[in-house]
py3Dmol code that shows the C-alpha trace and the ligand (Angstrom):
import py3Dmol

protein = """\
ATOM      1  CA  MET A   1       0.000   0.000   0.000  1.00  0.00           C
ATOM      2  CA  GLY A   2       1.650   3.226  -1.142  1.00  0.00           C
ATOM      3  CA  GLU A   3       0.993   6.870  -0.326  1.00  0.00           C
ATOM      4  CA  LYS A   4      -2.267   6.720  -2.218  1.00  0.00           C
ATOM      5  CA  TYR A   5      -3.697   4.662   0.635  1.00  0.00           C
ATOM      6  CA  ASP A   6      -2.442   6.861   3.498  1.00  0.00           C
ATOM      7  CA  ASN A   7      -5.007   8.862   5.424  1.00  0.00           C
ATOM      8  CA  LEU A   8      -8.110   7.503   3.752  1.00  0.00           C
ATOM      9  CA  VAL A   9     -11.070   9.701   4.501  1.00  0.00           C
ATOM     10  CA  LEU A  10     -14.739   9.222   3.878  1.00  0.00           C
ATOM     11  CA  GLY A  11     -16.514  12.283   2.538  1.00  0.00           C
ATOM     12  CA  ILE A  12     -20.283  12.515   2.804  1.00  0.00           C
ATOM     13  CA  ASP A  13     -22.221  15.224   0.988  1.00  0.00           C
ATOM     14  CA  LEU A  14     -25.780  15.156   2.255  1.00  0.00           C
ATOM     15  CA  GLY A  15     -28.133  17.275   0.185  1.00  0.00           C
ATOM     16  CA  GLY A  16     -31.882  17.782   0.224  1.00  0.00           C
ATOM     17  CA  THR A  17     -32.233  15.665  -2.916  1.00  0.00           C
ATOM     18  CA  LYS A  18     -29.050  13.590  -3.170  1.00  0.00           C
ATOM     19  CA  ILE A  19     -26.433  11.846  -1.081  1.00  0.00           C
ATOM     20  CA  LEU A  20     -22.879  11.631  -2.398  1.00  0.00           C
ATOM     21  CA  THR A  21     -20.260   9.566  -0.568  1.00  0.00           C
ATOM     22  CA  ALA A  22     -16.636   9.007  -1.546  1.00  0.00           C
ATOM     23  CA  VAL A  23     -13.472   7.480  -0.174  1.00  0.00           C
ATOM     24  CA  THR A  24     -10.625   9.896  -0.810  1.00  0.00           C
ATOM     25  CA  ASN A  25      -7.007  10.346   0.162  1.00  0.00           C
ATOM     26  CA  LYS A  26      -5.372  13.551   1.341  1.00  0.00           C
ATOM     27  CA  GLN A  27      -4.474  14.518  -2.233  1.00  0.00           C
ATOM     28  CA  GLY A  28      -8.193  14.619  -2.993  1.00  0.00           C
ATOM     29  CA  GLU A  29      -8.089  11.548  -5.237  1.00  0.00           C
ATOM     30  CA  MET A  30     -11.313   9.585  -5.071  1.00  0.00           C
ATOM     31  CA  LEU A  31     -10.921   5.845  -4.687  1.00  0.00           C
ATOM     32  CA  SER A  32     -14.676   5.354  -4.911  1.00  0.00           C
ATOM     33  CA  ARG A  33     -17.848   7.364  -5.217  1.00  0.00           C
ATOM     34  CA  ASP A  34     -21.506   6.530  -4.628  1.00  0.00           C
ATOM     35  CA  HIS A  35     -24.534   8.578  -5.557  1.00  0.00           C
ATOM     36  CA  SER A  36     -28.066   8.049  -4.225  1.00  0.00           C
ATOM     37  CA  VAL A  37     -31.334   9.841  -3.566  1.00  0.00           C
ATOM     38  CA  THR A  38     -32.123  11.506  -0.210  1.00  0.00           C
ATOM     39  CA  PRO A  39     -35.461  10.243   1.163  1.00  0.00           C
ATOM     40  CA  ALA A  40     -35.906  13.670   2.801  1.00  0.00           C
ATOM     41  CA  LYS A  41     -39.687  13.350   3.160  1.00  0.00           C
ATOM     42  CA  GLU A  42     -39.378  10.025   5.020  1.00  0.00           C
ATOM     43  CA  GLY A  43     -37.597  11.701   7.912  1.00  0.00           C
ATOM     44  CA  GLN A  44     -34.351  11.529   9.785  1.00  0.00           C
ATOM     45  CA  GLU A  45     -34.052   7.773  10.379  1.00  0.00           C
ATOM     46  CA  ALA A  46     -34.640   6.941   6.714  1.00  0.00           C
ATOM     47  CA  VAL A  47     -32.052   9.515   5.638  1.00  0.00           C
ATOM     48  CA  VAL A  48     -29.425   8.209   8.077  1.00  0.00           C
ATOM     49  CA  LYS A  49     -30.116   4.653   6.853  1.00  0.00           C
ATOM     50  CA  SER A  50     -29.633   5.788   3.232  1.00  0.00           C
ATOM     51  CA  ILE A  51     -26.368   7.530   4.135  1.00  0.00           C
ATOM     52  CA  LEU A  52     -25.033   4.358   5.776  1.00  0.00           C
ATOM     53  CA  GLU A  53     -26.071   2.213   2.798  1.00  0.00           C
ATOM     54  CA  SER A  54     -24.287   4.599   0.448  1.00  0.00           C
ATOM     55  CA  VAL A  55     -21.216   4.536   2.694  1.00  0.00           C
ATOM     56  CA  GLY A  56     -21.272   0.713   2.598  1.00  0.00           C
ATOM     57  CA  ARG A  57     -21.212   0.767  -1.210  1.00  0.00           C
ATOM     58  CA  ALA A  58     -18.409   3.369  -1.300  1.00  0.00           C
ATOM     59  CA  LEU A  59     -16.288   1.313   1.119  1.00  0.00           C
ATOM     60  CA  ASP A  60     -16.908  -1.889  -0.894  1.00  0.00           C
ATOM     61  CA  GLN A  61     -15.956  -0.151  -4.133  1.00  0.00           C
ATOM     62  CA  ALA A  62     -12.705   1.030  -2.545  1.00  0.00           C
ATOM     63  CA  HIS A  63     -12.094  -2.474  -1.109  1.00  0.00           C
ATOM     64  CA  ILE A  64     -11.664  -1.165   2.410  1.00  0.00           C
ATOM     65  CA  ALA A  65     -13.479  -1.462   5.740  1.00  0.00           C
ATOM     66  CA  ALA A  66     -14.730   1.379   7.931  1.00  0.00           C
ATOM     67  CA  SER A  67     -11.859   0.570  10.322  1.00  0.00           C
ATOM     68  CA  ASP A  68      -9.376   1.600   7.581  1.00  0.00           C
ATOM     69  CA  LEU A  69     -10.676   5.182   7.646  1.00  0.00           C
ATOM     70  CA  THR A  70      -8.659   7.933   9.284  1.00  0.00           C
ATOM     71  CA  ALA A  71     -11.710  10.166   9.576  1.00  0.00           C
ATOM     72  CA  ILE A  72     -15.145  10.976   8.219  1.00  0.00           C
ATOM     73  CA  GLY A  73     -16.281  14.397   7.024  1.00  0.00           C
ATOM     74  CA  VAL A  74     -19.985  15.114   6.725  1.00  0.00           C
ATOM     75  CA  GLY A  75     -21.282  18.102   4.772  1.00  0.00           C
ATOM     76  CA  ALA A  76     -24.958  18.822   5.447  1.00  0.00           C
ATOM     77  CA  PRO A  77     -27.377  21.540   4.355  1.00  0.00           C
ATOM     78  CA  GLY A  78     -28.666  24.060   6.866  1.00  0.00           C
ATOM     79  CA  LEU A  79     -27.302  25.526  10.058  1.00  0.00           C
ATOM     80  CA  SER A  80     -24.871  23.412  12.024  1.00  0.00           C
ATOM     81  CA  ASN A  81     -22.104  23.806  14.596  1.00  0.00           C
ATOM     82  CA  PRO A  82     -18.820  22.211  13.498  1.00  0.00           C
ATOM     83  CA  GLU A  83     -17.545  22.238  17.107  1.00  0.00           C
ATOM     84  CA  THR A  84     -20.443  20.257  18.592  1.00  0.00           C
ATOM     85  CA  GLY A  85     -21.390  18.363  15.427  1.00  0.00           C
ATOM     86  CA  VAL A  86     -25.044  19.278  15.851  1.00  0.00           C
ATOM     87  CA  LEU A  87     -27.252  20.154  12.891  1.00  0.00           C
ATOM     88  CA  PHE A  88     -29.623  22.805  14.266  1.00  0.00           C
ATOM     89  CA  THR A  89     -32.107  22.987  11.436  1.00  0.00           C
ATOM     90  CA  SER A  90     -32.259  22.614   7.673  1.00  0.00           C
ATOM     91  CA  PRO A  91     -34.788  23.937   5.171  1.00  0.00           C
ATOM     92  CA  ASN A  92     -33.960  20.931   2.951  1.00  0.00           C
ATOM     93  CA  LEU A  93     -34.452  18.300   5.657  1.00  0.00           C
ATOM     94  CA  PRO A  94     -37.958  18.768   7.033  1.00  0.00           C
ATOM     95  CA  GLY A  95     -38.392  17.896  10.712  1.00  0.00           C
ATOM     96  CA  TRP A  96     -34.678  17.887  11.596  1.00  0.00           C
ATOM     97  CA  LYS A  97     -33.986  19.831  14.761  1.00  0.00           C
ATOM     98  CA  ASP A  98     -30.818  19.777  16.876  1.00  0.00           C
ATOM     99  CA  VAL A  99     -29.655  16.451  15.424  1.00  0.00           C
ATOM    100  CA  PRO A 100     -26.209  15.243  16.641  1.00  0.00           C
ATOM    101  CA  LEU A 101     -25.443  14.041  13.109  1.00  0.00           C
ATOM    102  CA  ARG A 102     -21.658  13.917  13.584  1.00  0.00           C
ATOM    103  CA  ASP A 103     -21.923  11.511  16.506  1.00  0.00           C
ATOM    104  CA  ILE A 104     -24.678   9.412  14.920  1.00  0.00           C
ATOM    105  CA  ILE A 105     -22.497   8.750  11.841  1.00  0.00           C
ATOM    106  CA  GLY A 106     -19.235   8.493  13.823  1.00  0.00           C
ATOM    107  CA  LYS A 107     -20.651   5.906  16.244  1.00  0.00           C
ATOM    108  CA  LYS A 108     -22.273   3.775  13.540  1.00  0.00           C
ATOM    109  CA  LEU A 109     -19.000   3.591  11.606  1.00  0.00           C
ATOM    110  CA  GLY A 110     -16.625   3.554  14.570  1.00  0.00           C
ATOM    111  CA  SER A 111     -14.492   6.399  13.252  1.00  0.00           C
ATOM    112  CA  LYS A 112     -13.807  10.015  14.184  1.00  0.00           C
ATOM    113  CA  ALA A 113     -16.344  12.183  12.351  1.00  0.00           C
ATOM    114  CA  PHE A 114     -16.750  15.915  11.714  1.00  0.00           C
ATOM    115  CA  LEU A 115     -19.731  17.978  10.537  1.00  0.00           C
ATOM    116  CA  ILE A 116     -19.744  21.094   8.365  1.00  0.00           C
ATOM    117  CA  ASN A 117     -22.309  23.057   6.354  1.00  0.00           C
ATOM    118  CA  ASP A 118     -22.485  21.780   2.765  1.00  0.00           C
ATOM    119  CA  ALA A 119     -21.601  25.097   1.081  1.00  0.00           C
ATOM    120  CA  ASN A 120     -18.708  25.566   3.501  1.00  0.00           C
ATOM    121  CA  ALA A 121     -17.559  22.067   2.582  1.00  0.00           C
ATOM    122  CA  ALA A 122     -17.698  23.007  -1.105  1.00  0.00           C
ATOM    123  CA  ALA A 123     -15.597  26.122  -0.377  1.00  0.00           C
ATOM    124  CA  ILE A 124     -12.984  23.955   1.356  1.00  0.00           C
ATOM    125  CA  GLY A 125     -13.029  21.565  -1.613  1.00  0.00           C
ATOM    126  CA  GLU A 126     -12.348  24.423  -4.043  1.00  0.00           C
ATOM    127  CA  LEU A 127      -9.653  25.793  -1.697  1.00  0.00           C
ATOM    128  CA  HIS A 128      -7.657  22.565  -1.609  1.00  0.00           C
ATOM    129  CA  PHE A 129      -8.345  20.968  -4.963  1.00  0.00           C
ATOM    130  CA  GLY A 130     -10.117  23.467  -7.229  1.00  0.00           C
ATOM    131  CA  ALA A 131     -10.244  27.128  -8.260  1.00  0.00           C
ATOM    132  CA  GLY A 132      -9.000  28.390  -4.876  1.00  0.00           C
ATOM    133  CA  ARG A 133      -5.705  26.483  -4.955  1.00  0.00           C
ATOM    134  CA  GLY A 134      -2.762  28.652  -3.942  1.00  0.00           C
ATOM    135  CA  THR A 135      -4.922  31.378  -2.426  1.00  0.00           C
ATOM    136  CA  SER A 136      -5.766  31.938   1.223  1.00  0.00           C
ATOM    137  CA  ASN A 137      -8.511  34.582   1.138  1.00  0.00           C
ATOM    138  CA  PHE A 138     -11.438  33.777  -1.014  1.00  0.00           C
ATOM    139  CA  ILE A 139     -15.183  33.671  -1.172  1.00  0.00           C
ATOM    140  CA  TYR A 140     -17.040  30.750  -2.684  1.00  0.00           C
ATOM    141  CA  ILE A 141     -20.617  31.114  -3.850  1.00  0.00           C
ATOM    142  CA  THR A 142     -22.866  28.501  -5.365  1.00  0.00           C
ATOM    143  CA  VAL A 143     -25.821  29.883  -7.269  1.00  0.00           C
ATOM    144  CA  SER A 144     -28.580  27.395  -8.021  1.00  0.00           C
ATOM    145  CA  THR A 145     -32.036  27.097  -6.434  1.00  0.00           C
ATOM    146  CA  GLY A 146     -30.651  29.322  -3.650  1.00  0.00           C
ATOM    147  CA  ILE A 147     -27.291  30.966  -3.049  1.00  0.00           C
ATOM    148  CA  GLY A 148     -24.903  29.222  -0.691  1.00  0.00           C
ATOM    149  CA  GLY A 149     -21.477  30.390   0.297  1.00  0.00           C
ATOM    150  CA  GLY A 150     -18.279  29.848   2.168  1.00  0.00           C
ATOM    151  CA  ILE A 151     -15.703  32.325   3.452  1.00  0.00           C
ATOM    152  CA  ILE A 152     -12.052  31.333   3.501  1.00  0.00           C
ATOM    153  CA  VAL A 153      -9.877  33.616   5.631  1.00  0.00           C
ATOM    154  CA  ASP A 154      -6.118  32.987   5.959  1.00  0.00           C
ATOM    155  CA  GLY A 155      -6.558  29.521   4.494  1.00  0.00           C
ATOM    156  CA  LYS A 156      -9.338  28.451   6.872  1.00  0.00           C
ATOM    157  CA  ILE A 157     -13.089  28.334   6.647  1.00  0.00           C
ATOM    158  CA  TYR A 158     -14.670  31.117   8.691  1.00  0.00           C
ATOM    159  CA  THR A 159     -17.600  29.618  10.603  1.00  0.00           C
ATOM    160  CA  GLY A 160     -18.331  32.343  13.170  1.00  0.00           C
ATOM    161  CA  SER A 161     -18.965  32.007  16.901  1.00  0.00           C
ATOM    162  CA  THR A 162     -21.488  29.157  16.727  1.00  0.00           C
ATOM    163  CA  GLY A 163     -20.733  27.794  13.289  1.00  0.00           C
ATOM    164  CA  THR A 164     -23.451  29.368  11.179  1.00  0.00           C
ATOM    165  CA  ALA A 165     -21.429  32.059   9.355  1.00  0.00           C
ATOM    166  CA  GLY A 166     -21.287  32.223   5.574  1.00  0.00           C
ATOM    167  CA  GLU A 167     -25.007  32.465   4.827  1.00  0.00           C
ATOM    168  CA  LEU A 168     -24.171  34.809   1.966  1.00  0.00           C
ATOM    169  CA  GLY A 169     -27.426  34.118   0.155  1.00  0.00           C
ATOM    170  CA  HIS A 170     -29.329  35.762   2.983  1.00  0.00           C
ATOM    171  CA  MET A 171     -27.695  39.185   2.913  1.00  0.00           C
ATOM    172  CA  VAL A 172     -30.487  41.631   2.235  1.00  0.00           C
ATOM    173  CA  ILE A 173     -30.226  43.359  -1.130  1.00  0.00           C
ATOM    174  CA  ASP A 174     -33.710  44.905  -1.269  1.00  0.00           C
ATOM    175  CA  ASP A 175     -35.513  45.329   2.056  1.00  0.00           C
ATOM    176  CA  ASP A 176     -38.789  45.565   0.167  1.00  0.00           C
ATOM    177  CA  GLY A 177     -37.992  42.551  -2.008  1.00  0.00           C
ATOM    178  CA  PRO A 178     -39.586  39.095  -2.327  1.00  0.00           C
ATOM    179  CA  LYS A 179     -40.212  36.937   0.729  1.00  0.00           C
ATOM    180  CA  CYS A 180     -37.406  34.486   1.453  1.00  0.00           C
ATOM    181  CA  ASN A 181     -37.654  30.918   2.816  1.00  0.00           C
ATOM    182  CA  CYS A 182     -35.725  32.152   5.856  1.00  0.00           C
ATOM    183  CA  GLY A 183     -38.573  34.502   6.822  1.00  0.00           C
ATOM    184  CA  ASN A 184     -36.788  37.693   5.794  1.00  0.00           C
ATOM    185  CA  THR A 185     -37.492  39.725   2.659  1.00  0.00           C
ATOM    186  CA  GLY A 186     -35.259  40.652  -0.265  1.00  0.00           C
ATOM    187  CA  CYS A 187     -32.393  38.273   0.529  1.00  0.00           C
ATOM    188  CA  TRP A 188     -29.781  37.917  -2.232  1.00  0.00           C
ATOM    189  CA  GLU A 189     -31.098  34.463  -3.182  1.00  0.00           C
ATOM    190  CA  THR A 190     -34.631  35.805  -3.696  1.00  0.00           C
ATOM    191  CA  LEU A 191     -33.242  38.101  -6.413  1.00  0.00           C
ATOM    192  CA  ALA A 192     -30.237  36.413  -8.013  1.00  0.00           C
ATOM    193  CA  SER A 193     -30.795  32.625  -7.873  1.00  0.00           C
ATOM    194  CA  GLY A 194     -32.151  30.221 -10.476  1.00  0.00           C
ATOM    195  CA  THR A 195     -35.425  30.139  -8.545  1.00  0.00           C
ATOM    196  CA  ALA A 196     -35.646  33.939  -8.688  1.00  0.00           C
ATOM    197  CA  LEU A 197     -34.991  33.958 -12.437  1.00  0.00           C
ATOM    198  CA  ALA A 198     -37.702  31.344 -13.078  1.00  0.00           C
ATOM    199  CA  ARG A 199     -40.176  33.128 -10.774  1.00  0.00           C
ATOM    200  CA  GLU A 200     -39.708  36.419 -12.632  1.00  0.00           C
ATOM    201  CA  ALA A 201     -40.273  34.705 -15.989  1.00  0.00           C
ATOM    202  CA  LYS A 202     -43.477  33.044 -14.772  1.00  0.00           C
ATOM    203  CA  ASP A 203     -44.752  36.350 -13.360  1.00  0.00           C
ATOM    204  CA  ARG A 204     -44.107  38.200 -16.638  1.00  0.00           C
ATOM    205  CA  ILE A 205     -45.765  35.473 -18.699  1.00  0.00           C
ATOM    206  CA  ARG A 206     -48.814  35.500 -16.404  1.00  0.00           C
ATOM    207  CA  GLU A 207     -48.954  39.271 -16.942  1.00  0.00           C
ATOM    208  CA  GLY A 208     -49.252  38.490 -20.642  1.00  0.00           C
ATOM    209  CA  MET A 209     -45.804  39.492 -21.851  1.00  0.00           C
ATOM    210  CA  ALA A 210     -44.797  38.079 -25.234  1.00  0.00           C
ATOM    211  CA  THR A 211     -41.915  35.605 -25.105  1.00  0.00           C
ATOM    212  CA  SER A 212     -40.702  32.343 -26.585  1.00  0.00           C
ATOM    213  CA  ILE A 213     -39.546  31.011 -23.194  1.00  0.00           C
ATOM    214  CA  LEU A 214     -42.502  28.603 -22.962  1.00  0.00           C
ATOM    215  CA  GLN A 215     -41.303  26.807 -26.106  1.00  0.00           C
ATOM    216  CA  TYR A 216     -38.199  25.766 -24.194  1.00  0.00           C
ATOM    217  CA  ALA A 217     -40.274  24.438 -21.289  1.00  0.00           C
ATOM    218  CA  ASP A 218     -42.618  22.019 -23.085  1.00  0.00           C
ATOM    219  CA  ASP A 219     -45.225  24.816 -23.252  1.00  0.00           C
ATOM    220  CA  ASN A 220     -45.771  24.308 -19.531  1.00  0.00           C
ATOM    221  CA  ILE A 221     -45.332  27.399 -17.356  1.00  0.00           C
ATOM    222  CA  GLU A 222     -44.529  25.240 -14.308  1.00  0.00           C
ATOM    223  CA  LYS A 223     -41.567  23.712 -16.164  1.00  0.00           C
ATOM    224  CA  ILE A 224     -39.842  27.034 -16.743  1.00  0.00           C
ATOM    225  CA  ASN A 225     -36.365  26.956 -15.254  1.00  0.00           C
ATOM    226  CA  ALA A 226     -33.108  28.835 -15.676  1.00  0.00           C
ATOM    227  CA  GLU A 227     -32.019  26.513 -18.476  1.00  0.00           C
ATOM    228  CA  ALA A 228     -35.153  27.220 -20.559  1.00  0.00           C
ATOM    229  CA  ILE A 229     -34.707  30.959 -20.060  1.00  0.00           C
ATOM    230  CA  HIS A 230     -31.046  30.708 -21.064  1.00  0.00           C
ATOM    231  CA  GLU A 231     -31.962  28.824 -24.249  1.00  0.00           C
ATOM    232  CA  ALA A 232     -34.606  31.403 -25.128  1.00  0.00           C
ATOM    233  CA  ALA A 233     -32.113  34.212 -24.488  1.00  0.00           C
ATOM    234  CA  GLN A 234     -29.563  32.584 -26.794  1.00  0.00           C
ATOM    235  CA  ALA A 235     -32.241  32.416 -29.487  1.00  0.00           C
ATOM    236  CA  GLY A 236     -32.729  36.181 -29.114  1.00  0.00           C
ATOM    237  CA  ASP A 237     -35.809  36.316 -26.895  1.00  0.00           C
ATOM    238  CA  LYS A 238     -36.118  39.854 -25.533  1.00  0.00           C
ATOM    239  CA  LEU A 239     -37.740  39.025 -22.197  1.00  0.00           C
ATOM    240  CA  ALA A 240     -35.302  36.184 -21.503  1.00  0.00           C
ATOM    241  CA  ASN A 241     -32.374  38.518 -22.120  1.00  0.00           C
ATOM    242  CA  GLU A 242     -33.896  41.199 -19.891  1.00  0.00           C
ATOM    243  CA  LEU A 243     -34.452  38.710 -17.066  1.00  0.00           C
ATOM    244  CA  ILE A 244     -30.898  37.404 -17.241  1.00  0.00           C
ATOM    245  CA  ALA A 245     -29.639  41.001 -17.228  1.00  0.00           C
ATOM    246  CA  GLN A 246     -31.772  41.694 -14.140  1.00  0.00           C
ATOM    247  CA  THR A 247     -30.405  38.606 -12.381  1.00  0.00           C
ATOM    248  CA  ALA A 248     -26.865  39.672 -13.310  1.00  0.00           C
ATOM    249  CA  TYR A 249     -27.546  43.113 -11.855  1.00  0.00           C
ATOM    250  CA  TYR A 250     -28.580  41.696  -8.471  1.00  0.00           C
ATOM    251  CA  LEU A 251     -25.750  39.176  -8.548  1.00  0.00           C
ATOM    252  CA  GLY A 252     -23.366  42.106  -9.057  1.00  0.00           C
ATOM    253  CA  VAL A 253     -24.866  44.108  -6.174  1.00  0.00           C
ATOM    254  CA  GLY A 254     -24.185  41.199  -3.810  1.00  0.00           C
ATOM    255  CA  LEU A 255     -20.687  40.643  -5.204  1.00  0.00           C
ATOM    256  CA  ALA A 256     -19.861  44.314  -4.563  1.00  0.00           C
ATOM    257  CA  ASN A 257     -20.885  43.861  -0.912  1.00  0.00           C
ATOM    258  CA  LEU A 258     -18.651  40.800  -0.581  1.00  0.00           C
ATOM    259  CA  ILE A 259     -15.705  42.597  -2.192  1.00  0.00           C
ATOM    260  CA  ASN A 260     -16.088  45.602   0.126  1.00  0.00           C
ATOM    261  CA  ILE A 261     -16.431  43.470   3.255  1.00  0.00           C
ATOM    262  CA  PHE A 262     -13.822  40.774   2.610  1.00  0.00           C
ATOM    263  CA  ASN A 263     -11.332  42.180   0.063  1.00  0.00           C
ATOM    264  CA  PRO A 264     -10.838  38.644  -1.310  1.00  0.00           C
ATOM    265  CA  GLU A 265      -8.133  37.499  -3.717  1.00  0.00           C
ATOM    266  CA  VAL A 266     -10.633  35.382  -5.595  1.00  0.00           C
ATOM    267  CA  ILE A 267     -14.378  34.946  -5.773  1.00  0.00           C
ATOM    268  CA  VAL A 268     -15.170  31.429  -6.960  1.00  0.00           C
ATOM    269  CA  ILE A 269     -18.608  30.955  -8.474  1.00  0.00           C
ATOM    270  CA  GLY A 270     -20.250  27.576  -8.900  1.00  0.00           C
ATOM    271  CA  GLY A 271     -23.742  26.118  -9.034  1.00  0.00           C
ATOM    272  CA  GLY A 272     -26.178  25.436 -11.868  1.00  0.00           C
ATOM    273  CA  LEU A 273     -26.969  29.066 -12.674  1.00  0.00           C
ATOM    274  CA  SER A 274     -23.289  29.872 -13.259  1.00  0.00           C
ATOM    275  CA  ASN A 275     -23.466  27.515 -16.257  1.00  0.00           C
ATOM    276  CA  ILE A 276     -25.179  30.373 -18.118  1.00  0.00           C
ATOM    277  CA  GLY A 277     -21.623  31.698 -18.288  1.00  0.00           C
ATOM    278  CA  ASP A 278     -20.587  35.086 -19.673  1.00  0.00           C
ATOM    279  CA  MET A 279     -24.132  36.189 -20.518  1.00  0.00           C
ATOM    280  CA  LEU A 280     -24.796  36.274 -16.766  1.00  0.00           C
ATOM    281  CA  LEU A 281     -21.386  36.592 -15.147  1.00  0.00           C
ATOM    282  CA  LYS A 282     -19.819  39.341 -17.254  1.00  0.00           C
ATOM    283  CA  PRO A 283     -22.515  41.955 -16.553  1.00  0.00           C
ATOM    284  CA  ALA A 284     -22.579  40.813 -12.904  1.00  0.00           C
ATOM    285  CA  PHE A 285     -18.839  41.461 -12.528  1.00  0.00           C
ATOM    286  CA  GLU A 286     -19.250  44.829 -14.282  1.00  0.00           C
ATOM    287  CA  GLU A 287     -22.026  45.817 -11.885  1.00  0.00           C
ATOM    288  CA  ALA A 288     -19.809  44.820  -8.958  1.00  0.00           C
ATOM    289  CA  GLY A 289     -17.082  47.011 -10.451  1.00  0.00           C
ATOM    290  CA  ARG A 290     -19.394  50.034 -10.566  1.00  0.00           C
ATOM    291  CA  ARG A 291     -20.275  49.618  -6.894  1.00  0.00           C
ATOM    292  CA  ALA A 292     -17.259  48.248  -5.003  1.00  0.00           C
ATOM    293  CA  PHE A 293     -14.255  50.215  -3.799  1.00  0.00           C
ATOM    294  CA  LYS A 294     -11.751  50.391  -6.669  1.00  0.00           C
ATOM    295  CA  PRO A 295      -8.678  48.980  -4.867  1.00  0.00           C
ATOM    296  CA  ALA A 296     -10.688  46.036  -3.527  1.00  0.00           C
ATOM    297  CA  TYR A 297     -12.365  45.385  -6.888  1.00  0.00           C
ATOM    298  CA  GLN A 298      -9.064  45.540  -8.755  1.00  0.00           C
ATOM    299  CA  ALA A 299      -7.506  43.109  -6.294  1.00  0.00           C
ATOM    300  CA  ALA A 300     -10.272  40.553  -6.753  1.00  0.00           C
ATOM    301  CA  ARG A 301     -10.242  37.900  -9.424  1.00  0.00           C
ATOM    302  CA  PHE A 302     -13.347  35.989 -10.481  1.00  0.00           C
ATOM    303  CA  ALA A 303     -13.132  32.294 -11.230  1.00  0.00           C
ATOM    304  CA  ARG A 304     -15.564  29.526 -12.075  1.00  0.00           C
ATOM    305  CA  ALA A 305     -15.683  26.602  -9.643  1.00  0.00           C
ATOM    306  CA  GLU A 306     -13.719  23.612 -10.948  1.00  0.00           C
ATOM    307  CA  LEU A 307     -14.952  20.601  -9.017  1.00  0.00           C
ATOM    308  CA  GLY A 308     -18.623  20.577 -10.000  1.00  0.00           C
ATOM    309  CA  ARG A 309     -20.660  18.127  -7.941  1.00  0.00           C
ATOM    310  CA  ASN A 310     -17.569  16.772  -6.184  1.00  0.00           C
ATOM    311  CA  SER A 311     -16.676  19.997  -4.355  1.00  0.00           C
ATOM    312  CA  GLY A 312     -18.791  19.163  -1.290  1.00  0.00           C
ATOM    313  CA  VAL A 313     -17.691  15.577  -0.835  1.00  0.00           C
ATOM    314  CA  LEU A 314     -13.994  16.408  -1.345  1.00  0.00           C
ATOM    315  CA  GLY A 315     -14.290  19.444   0.924  1.00  0.00           C
ATOM    316  CA  ALA A 316     -16.020  17.502   3.712  1.00  0.00           C
ATOM    317  CA  ALA A 317     -13.177  14.954   3.583  1.00  0.00           C
ATOM    318  CA  ALA A 318     -10.494  17.695   3.586  1.00  0.00           C
ATOM    319  CA  PHE A 319     -12.256  19.433   6.481  1.00  0.00           C
ATOM    320  CA  ALA A 320     -12.113  16.208   8.519  1.00  0.00           C
ATOM    321  CA  LEU A 321      -8.371  15.828   7.871  1.00  0.00           C
ATOM    322  CA  ASN A 322      -7.760  19.492   8.786  1.00  0.00           C
ATOM    323  CA  LYS A 323      -9.706  19.123  12.026  1.00  0.00           C
ATOM    324  CA  LEU A 324      -7.706  16.036  12.974  1.00  0.00           C
ATOM    325  CA  LYS A 325      -4.514  18.095  12.739  1.00  0.00           C
ATOM    326  CA  GLU A 326      -5.791  20.599  15.305  1.00  0.00           C
ATOM    327  CA  PRO A 327      -4.466  20.346  18.881  1.00  0.00           C
ATOM    328  CA  GLY A 328      -6.451  17.835  20.918  1.00  0.00           C
ATOM    329  CA  ASN A 329      -7.018  15.523  17.968  1.00  0.00           C
ATOM    330  CA  LYS A 330      -4.699  12.711  16.984  1.00  0.00           C
ATOM    331  CA  LEU A 331      -3.874  11.918  13.388  1.00  0.00           C
TER     332      LEU A 331
END
"""
ligand_1 = """\
1
ZN
Zn -33.240 34.699 3.386
"""
view = py3Dmol.view(width=600, height=400)
view.addModel(protein, "pdb")
view.setStyle({"model": 0}, {"cartoon": {"style": "trace"}})
view.addModel(ligand_1, "xyz")
view.setStyle({"model": 1}, {"stick": {}})
view.zoomTo()
view.show()
């Protein structure tokens, strides 16, 4: 067994719709990877059972036993405390409240486990193995149904006093804006996410505005998503282009706030909506440039996330290894 098999870590990326597990080494090479569906509606026990089944398959694929693992890193959606390993609450996991997820998983598998927010895990993944390599101050955002984020300061994830920092999607951009799932109004993700883009399109169509967007959504208004709007925009649809420009504007307003507050070296952008590419991102960066302080804006570089769906699972594993190195933990 060579270096490839040193410090094997299990990464778990628990999402509201999918569970991804992988056995990785400290270089971020995946020895195995398993993908399954999260039975979120069936409740906590069913989800934990599904996680453990997925872990079993990932271990089998890697031809190792749980006892061969150095550590386990769990990335989970919602608010959690990485110090206590408790998941407070999660909009994607209905009914979960103050769940000691770290210890549940750690005990079942007989290995040291660590818990971190899923977007923070993705930021750590990009820091070690993706677009943040070689930098120590960067902001990661993932723009899809919502906006998630992670703040890396001096090479470490910033989690705040009780672990819930980095909820970038919930900075208020328009205090009179749309109602957010969090209970507030006008949060960034209510204005600049894929959900926001689709909602605006549906509203305009219901108002009777002429557009070809429906053609890209099987003529079904409920099926309108960011992808359909992007396709319509590429085909020259006026409304689709206006809506993407509006989303870019709000994305840029939020980016300017992040640049002014954190003065990052890099802002890494991932998530499904970022796949629209330059049509969305270029005007967003320009808007940020009009609003942010010049020296901070000029110092910041924008980069697309590199790890795709693997950022969370690789980051959760890297987080576990980092935590083991801290005083009080044995590697
Ligand atoms: Zn919110």
